N, C-alpha and C positions, 0 to 999 in steps of 0.2 A: 504494500500500500504506500502511495506517495503522499507525504505530508504536504498540505496546501499552506502556503505562507498566509498568515492572517495579519492584516494591518489593523492595529487597534488605536482608538483615539478616545479621549475622555473629556467630558464636560462636567467636572465635579462629580464624576462617577468612579466606581471601582474599575480598574483596568482588567480586561480579560487576560488570563494567563493561558497560554496554549502549550500543550505537551503532546509529543507524538504518541500515538497508540501503538503499543507493542503487539502487532499482529503480523501474521505471516502473509505474504503476498498471495492474493487470490486471482483467479482467472474469471473474467466476466464475459459471458456469452450473450450476445444480443440477438433475440429471435424475432423474426417476422411471422406472426401468427397467421396473418391473412388479411384480406380486404372484406370487411363485414357488409358494406353497403354497395351493392352493384345495382345500377338503375337503367331503366329504359331511356332511350334518347329519341325525342319526338322529331319526326320529319317536318320540315318547315316549307319546303317548296320543291318543285319538280322541273327539270329542264329536259328537252328532247330534241337535240340537234342531230341531223342526219349523220354527221361525222362521229359523234360520240355516243349516240343512242340515249335512251332514257336513264336519267340519273336522279336519285332522290338525295336532297341536301339537308344538312342540319348544322347548326352552330354548337360546338362543344365547349363547355367549361366544366371541368371537374377538379378533383383534388390537385392534380399536377399537370393538367393539359389545358390548352386553349387552342382550338383548331377548327378549321372548316372540314366537314366530313361529307363525302359523297359516296353513295353505293349504287352501282348499276343494277337496275331492278330486274334484269334478266340474268346476267352472268354473276352478279354479286361482287364484281371487281371494286376494290376499295380505293378511294382517293382521300388522302388525309394531309392537309396543309397545316403545318405547325405555325401557330401565330404567336408563340411566346417570345420570339425575337422582338416583337413590338410591345412587350409587357403583357403580363397575364391579366386578362380582363375578367370581371365577374360575370359578364354576359357577352355573347357574340351575336350581333344582329345581322340578318341576311336580307338582301334586296335583289330581286330578279330584274335585271335591266333588259335582257333578251335571252334567247335560247343558248347564246354563246358567252354571255357576260353576267357576272354577279358582282354586286357591291357589298361590302361588309363594313360594319362599325365595330372595332375591337381595339385591344391594346390598353396599355396604361402608361401614359394618358390616352384617352380615347381618340381614335382617328379613323378616317375612311380608307378602305383598301379596295382595289379592283382585281378581280380574278377572271382571267381569260380561260374558259373551259377547254377549248380545243388544244391550246398550247400548254396549259397547266401553269401559266405564269401569273404570279401575284405581284402587285406593285402598289406603292402608296399613292394616295391622291391628296394633295394639299398637306398642310401642316397639322400636327395634332392639336387638340384643344386642351382644356384643363380638366376634363371629366375623368374621375377615377371610379365612379360608380353609376350604374344605370340599371333599371329593372328590365326584364324581358318585355318586349312590346312597347317600350317607351319611345315611340317615334310616330310620326305621321308623314304621309306623302301628299303634298299639295296638288291642286289640279294641274299646275304647270310642271309637275314631275319632281320638284325639289323635295329632298328628304330632310326632315327636322328631327333631331335626336335630343331628348331631354336628359340632362345629367346632373350630377352632384360633383364638386361643391360649387358654391357661389351662384347658384341658380343659373347654370350655364346651358347653352343650346349649341349644338354643332349642325351645320347646314351644308348639304351637298347638292349642287346642280349637276346631274349626270350629263346633261346636254353639253355643258361647257367644261365639266370637271373642275369647276371653281368651288372652293370650300370657304366657308365663313363661320366664325365662332362668336356667339353672343354671350356676354357675362352680365351678372347682376340684373336679370330680368326684373327682379324686385330689389329695391334699395334696402329692404329690411335684412339685416345680417343674420337673423335667426331663421330666415326662410331660404334654404339652400338647395332644395330638391325641385327639379322639374320632372314630373311624373306623368307619362302617357299623354302627350299633347294630341290635339286633333285639329284638322283644318276643315273649313266649310267650302261649299261650292264656289264662293266668291273669292277664295284664296286668303281669307283671314285665318290666322293661326292662333289657337288658344292654348295657353300654357298653365296647367294646374300646378300649384306650388305648395310646399309644406316644408318642415313638419310642425314647428312649434305652434303655428296657426296656419290655417289654409288661406290661400289667395288664388285668384284666377285672373290671368292677364290675357288681353287680346293684343295681337301684333299684326300690323299691316305691313307686309314686306315692301310695298310700293313706296310708302311714305316714311317707313321706319317708326311710325308712331305706335306706342303701346299704352295700355290703360288697364288699371286694376278694376275688376268688375264686381266682386263680391261686396255686398253691404256688410257693415261691421258685425251684425248679429249672425252672419253666416261664416265669419272668419274663425271658426272653431278649429280644434286640432286636426291636422292632416290635410292632405291635398284632396280637392273634390274630384271624384271620377266624372269624366266626360266622354261622349261618344258621338260619332257621326251616324245620322239616320239615313234612310232611303231617300228622303227629300233633299239631301245635300246640306242640311243644317246640322249644327252641333248642339247637343243637349247635355245637361249635367244634373248632378244631385249633390246636396250637402245635407247630411242627416236625413230628414224626411222631406226636405224641400226639393222639388223638381223645378227645372228651369230651362229656358231656351237661351243660348248664347248669341249675342250680337257684338259688333265691334265696340259699341258704346255702353253696353250694360247687359243685364240679364232680365228676362221676362218670366217671372215666377208663375208656376202652374202649367206651363206648356211642356209637353214631352212627346217623344216618339221613340220606338224601340231601336236598338242598335242595328245597323245594317249587317246582315250576315255575310261572312266571308265565303266566297265561292269555294266549293270542294274541288280540288285539283285531282283529276283522275286521268288515267291513260288506258284506253280500251276497256273502260268499266272497272279498272282496278285502282285502288288507292294505296300509296306507300304510307303506311301508318307510323311505324317507329322501328328503331333498332333495339332488339331485346337485350336482356341481361346476359345473354350468351354471345352477343355481338352480331346476331343475324338480323337481316331486314325482314320485317313482317309486312306482307302485301295482302290487302283485304279486297275481296270481290264486292263491288258496290251493291250488287243485286242480292247475292246469296249470303253475304257476310262471311263466306268461307275464307280462312286464312291460309296463305302460302308462305313458307319459310324459305327465304333466299339466303343461302350460306354466304357468309362474309368473313374476312380475316380481321375485322375490327375488334379491338380489345374493349370489352364493355365498359361503359362509364362507371367509375368508382368515385364515391363522394368522400369528402374530407371527414376523417374521424375527429370529432370535436371534443367530446368529454368521455371520461372513464370514471365510473362511480362505484356503487356498492355491489357486493356479492349477496345474492338472494337465492336460497335453496340450491346452492352449488353452481350458480351461474353468475358471471360478471356481466353487469349491464353498462351500456354507454349509449352515445348518440353521435350521429353524423351531423353535418352542417349543410344547409341549403340543398336538400330539405333535412329537417331534424328527425330523421327516422331513428327508432330505437333498435338496438341490437343486443344480442346476448352471446356470451362465450361460455360453453360448458367446460368447467375446469377438469372434469373427469374424462369426457370423451373427446374434447378438443373441437367440438362442433361450433361453428359460427352461424348465427341465424339473424337474417335481416327481418325484423319484426314489422317493418313498415311504419307508417305514420300512426303513432299512438297518442302523443300529447297534442293538445290543441294549438300550442305554439309551433308554427310550421317551420321555423328556421333552424332552431337548435334547442336541445334539452341541456340546461346548465347542470342540473344535479338530479340524482335518483337516490333515495334513502330507503333502505329495507326496513319494513315495519310490519309485523304481523304476517298476514297472508300476502302482502303486496309491497308496492313501492310508492312512496311519495315522489312526485316529479315536479320540477320547476322549469318552465320553458319560455322561449322568446320566439316571435313577438307576442304581445298581448299580456305578458306577465301572468301566465297561468300557473296555478298550483293545483295539483290533482292527485288522486290516489288510484293506482292501477294494480289489478290482480292478474299476473301473467297466466295463471292456470285457468282463468275464465275467459270466454270469448270476448273480443272487443265489442262494445255496444254503446248505446247512447249514454249509459250510466257506468261504463267501464272503459276508460277511467272516469271516476267520479270527480266532477268539478267542485273545488272548494272556493276558489276566488279567481276572478280576472282583475288583476291589479291595474291594468291600463284604464279601464272605465271607472274604477272606484277611487284610485289613489294617484293616477297619472304616473304609474310605474310600469316598466316593461321588461326589466331584467332582474329576476330573482336568482341571484348568482350562486346560492348555496343553500343546503338544507342540513341543519345540525340539531341533534338531540341534546337537551340540557337536563340538569339535575332536577328541575321542577316538573319533569314529565312532558314538557312542551317541546315543540320543534320550532327553530327560528330560521328565518331567511332574511339576509341583508339584500337590499335592492338598489338599483339605479333607475332614474326616471326616464320618461319618454323623451323623444328627440326634441331638442331645443330647450329643455327644462333643466333646472338645477334642484338638487335636494332629494335624497333617497329616503327610504323608510326601513324600519325593522318590523317584519311580519312575524307574529306569534301564531303558531298552528296548534290547535288542540287535536291530537291524533285519534282521540276516542270519539269526541263529539263531531269531529271533522268541521270545525269552525275556525275562523281566523280573526285576529285583531291586528290593526296596523298602528304603529307608533311613529309619529312624524316629528320633524324638526328637532331631533335629538342634537345633531350638529347641523345648524342651518346651512343650506346651499352646498351640502356635501353628500356624495353617494357613499354607500357602505359596501365594503368589499369582502369581508369575512366575519364569521362568528366562531368563537372558541368557548366551549363550556368550562366553567370553573366550579367544580362540584364542592370544593372545600367551603365556599362562601355563598353558594346558590346564586352565583352571578354568571354573566357571559361577558366575554372580552370581544369588543367590536372594533374593526379597523375601517378607516374612511379614505376617501379620495376627493380632491377639489373638483374633479371632473363631473360632468353631468351626462345627460343624454347626448346622442350624436348631434353635432353642430351647436350645442350649448357653449357659451363662453364663460369660463370660470371667473368668479369674483373674489374667491378666497385665495390666500397666498400659501397656506400650509395645511396639511391634513392632520387628523387626530387619531388616537386610539383611546378607547374608554371602557370602563367597567360599567355594566348595567345590572342593577339589582332586580332579580326576577320577582321578588316579593313586593318591593315598593314601586317597581316599574319606573325607576328613575335612574339617571346616571349617578353613580356613586363615586367615580373618580375618572379624571381624564388627563391626558398628557400628550406631548409631542416629543417622543423619544429621540428622533433624528432631526436635528435642526434643518429647516428648509425643505423637508420631504413633502412632496405634493400628493403622493399616493403610498398607501401601505397595502401590501398584497396579503394573501392568505397566511394567517398566523397559526402556529401549531403548539400544542401543549405537550411538553416532555413528561416522562414518568415522574420526575422529581417536582413537578408542578410549575416549573418555569415555562414561560411562553416565549417562543422564538418567532420573529417576523422580519420581513424585508421591506424595503422602501421602494419597490418597483425596479430596483437595479441591484447593486452588489452590497449595499449597506444593510446591516442587520442590527437588531436590538434583542436583548434578553430581559424579560420583565417578570418580576415576582408579583403575582396578583394578590397574594395574601398580605405580604408586607407593603404592597403598593410602591415598589421601588424598581428602578431600572438597574439591573445587575451589571450590565456592560453593553458596550457598543462594539461592533466589529465590521470588517469589510473583507469580502472575498475578491481577490484579484482575478481579473479576466485573463484568459490565456490565448485569446485570438489577437490578431495584429493590432486591433484598436484598443486592446486592454479592457474592453467593456465586458460586462457580466450581467445576466438577469437570472436570478435563482428562483426556482419554483419548488417549494417543499411539498412533500406528500402530507396530506391531512392526517393520515394514519401513521402511527409510529411503528417501527419495526419491532418484532418480538424480542430482539436483542437489546432494546432500549435506545437504539440510535435513531436520529432523524435523517431520513433519506430525501434526496432531491436531485434536481438537474439544473445545470446552467444551460439555458436553451440558446445562448449565443455562442459560447465556446464549445458546446457539446460535451461538457463534463458531467459524469455521474459522481455525486458527492455524498458525504455523510457528515453529520455534526454529532459530536459526543457531548451530551449534556453534562457529563461529569466535570469537564473542564472547558467547554465551549469550543473545543478545537474542531477545525474543519479539515476534511480529508478528501482528496481527489482519489476516487476508486478506479476510474477508467475514463476513456474518452471515446465517443462514437458519433459519427455524423448524423445518425438517425435522431439524436437528441436535440439537434439544432431546430429551433422553431416550434418544439412541442409545447402545447398550451397547458397540458395537465400531466401529472405524474402521481401515481398512488401505489403504495406498498399494500399488498393484500395478504391474507392469512396463509397463503401457500408459499410465502417467502419471496415472491416475485414483485418487482416494481413494474407496473404496466403504464404505458404511455402511447400516445398516437404519433405517427409520422405520416403526413399526407393521408392517403386512403387506407393505411395499414394500422392494425393493432399490433403493438410491439411489447416485448417484455424482456427483463433481464433479472436473473436470480441474484438477490443481494444478501439473502440469509440462507445458509446451507444447513 
């Protein structure tokens, strides 16, 4: 075992003393268990040039790929154009210009690309914009053929004129700094473009490309949270909805009460056959339009695998976790080694932050929507399984319940971060028997809460915070806090800022000796005695990459040997902290640890963590 140098500094505190652990050198084997979440890939359009034949096309974004994918619907021949040289996009948008030419919007930052199908050549069109995020379908095509893509940040829009291949980028459609998303714009038959915007509050802007004039259309009473959905109808006009209010969009305002249904997109078929999707085996599925019979066209495409986001609890011999975009649940059977994609279980569709084993099932906390639910895996999924306890988005303006922790009072606690554009998290108390929740607000105003640690000796919980809020919110506080909260009085009993200048404290962990260890979002850590209410010491883990940076993630569960295990997801180091003397040790280094969001030691002696689409593990306790 290699002893990690520990840089120690004191602010009227005890100085941490480090001593090398007298242990024999061990070999650490890093195992790729597999990819738990493989998904279908929907076909978006079809081309049929005499030279190339019929090809079904899709835009691919998964855990480690960003690509244009085409499959010949007769032969199954695969075309896959890697788009990662332009930056990995969260979504790839496709536009059919002709049977020979496709335009794409991809990359990071977002830009337009042109793909010539007969030659297989891809080229850039214009300069990239500032967009780093856009949802699927966040575009409109005007009557003159121009393509408008709504993006984030700064309320930006990228525009392509395919006729001239001229590109233009608009920024700050809204002057409001808290309204940074342009989501699913629409154009009417007169060429007026409408930009729905959010998220702190909703706005709707009209834009006349001829005069460059723009106008905010929503009255104040409709400027509630989130962007208003809008759509083009068969009459060529654009309609929208905010809450229960329906309206017609015009360049100068909205006309409340008028509405028409969305125009249906034509089904693209070839000889009565529809290219539906590429399945989780990588084969193209073609559906007969009349009989609905499916034909499998063999392809060499490697099925889309989604990013493994979280790794949580073991329940009845299975380890549970979640993917990201979508937030499917998966299980790993510790005995048989079987990985199971359980599909969409939680109501929050993007990711499940945590799963906590309790009784016959698991409590889950998911995003978006801030859902807390109770799911019994041995029962079929139904309207009441999982059972909904609360949707924090609607009740408390919270959408990220980042953790679920049992405390000594028999309750479960979840620290939260607010909805987009807002500051101020909450502490949610869950009664696991009554399946009821209570929310405690403004404990530390204008700060989100990042973790909870039970302190059974005093019937308290230790909570960490961050000055950050929901996405696009602008922090107003300068330093984060940690605090003790009394579960009996339901009040803060002690608070402190152990690391001067820290803006975020990440997940804290309680060692067997009762001391709590936590990091400040980088390489600095503190050791706090919650009973004596004193900071025992401060320390710093030096990074080993070229930049010298470090970001340590500790396992919430302690090893059976009493050590605290974790990873440095910048340097790729596997490390351990000995609570006896606060010494930090580098156990091994592996590239798969770089970028991992979670790491957790389980009862089988393995530390489990995600790498892209893979579930990984390394034995740390023999």
